C-alpha positions as CSV (number, residue, x, y, z in Angstrom):
1,M,-21.8,27.9,-17.5
2,K,-24.2,25.8,-15.7
3,A,-23.0,22.8,-13.8
4,E,-25.0,20.5,-16.1
5,E,-23.1,21.9,-19.1
6,L,-19.7,21.5,-17.4
7,D,-20.7,17.8,-16.5
8,K,-21.7,17.0,-20.0
9,K,-18.4,18.4,-21.5
10,F,-16.5,16.3,-18.9
11,D,-18.5,13.2,-19.6
12,D,-18.0,13.8,-23.3
13,G,-14.2,13.7,-22.8
14,E,-13.7,17.4,-23.6
15,D,-11.0,19.4,-21.8
16,I,-12.7,21.5,-19.1
17,I,-9.6,23.0,-17.5
18,E,-10.2,26.5,-18.9
19,Y,-13.5,26.5,-16.9
20,L,-11.9,25.8,-13.6
21,D,-10.5,28.4,-11.1
22,L,-7.2,26.8,-10.2
23,S,-6.2,29.6,-7.8
24,T,-8.5,28.0,-5.2
25,L,-7.2,24.4,-5.8
26,K,-6.2,22.6,-2.5
27,R,-4.4,19.2,-2.1
28,P,-5.8,17.9,1.3
29,E,-3.1,16.6,3.6
30,L,-0.3,17.8,1.2
31,E,0.0,21.3,2.4
32,S,3.4,22.2,3.9
33,E,3.8,22.9,7.5
34,Q,7.0,24.2,8.9
35,V,8.5,22.3,11.8
36,N,11.7,23.3,13.7
37,I,13.8,20.5,15.2
38,N,17.3,20.7,16.7
39,F,19.8,18.0,15.9
40,P,23.2,17.5,17.5
41,H,26.1,18.8,15.4
42,W,27.4,15.4,14.6
43,M,23.9,14.4,13.2
44,V,23.7,17.4,10.9
45,K,27.2,16.6,9.5
46,E,26.2,13.0,8.8
47,L,22.9,14.1,7.2
48,D,24.8,16.6,5.0
49,K,27.3,13.9,4.0
50,E,24.6,11.6,3.0
51,A,22.6,14.3,1.3
52,N,25.6,15.3,-0.7
53,R,26.3,11.7,-1.7
54,L,22.8,11.4,-3.1
55,G,22.8,15.0,-4.7
56,I,19.8,16.2,-2.7
57,E,19.2,18.8,0.0
58,R,19.3,17.9,3.6
59,Q,15.6,18.7,4.0
60,S,14.7,16.4,1.2
61,L,16.7,13.6,2.8
62,I,15.0,14.0,6.2
63,K,11.5,14.1,4.6
64,F,12.3,11.0,2.6
65,W,13.5,9.0,5.5
66,I,10.6,10.1,7.7
67,S,8.1,9.3,4.9
68,E,9.8,5.8,4.5
69,R,9.4,5.1,8.2
70,L,5.8,6.2,8.4
71,D,5.0,4.0,5.3
72,N,6.5,1.0,7.0
73,L,4.6,1.7,10.2
74,A,1.4,2.0,8.2
75,T,1.9,-1.3,6.4
76,R,2.4,-3.3,9.8
């Protein structure tokens, strides 16, 4: 299919998802990157207690808290 045909289908409100190759889809700045960090034992225990209280994993709690902090810094 030519680009013009795809553009017309899109502009006409047609669903074009079947024409896209989603295997190459990328979400800029949202790819995961592994980072290792060492915490003191007492801190890990406190993180686990809070994560358990909220019903989430430790990693999710840490990502959430860091995200909140970065958002606060960005809005200053």
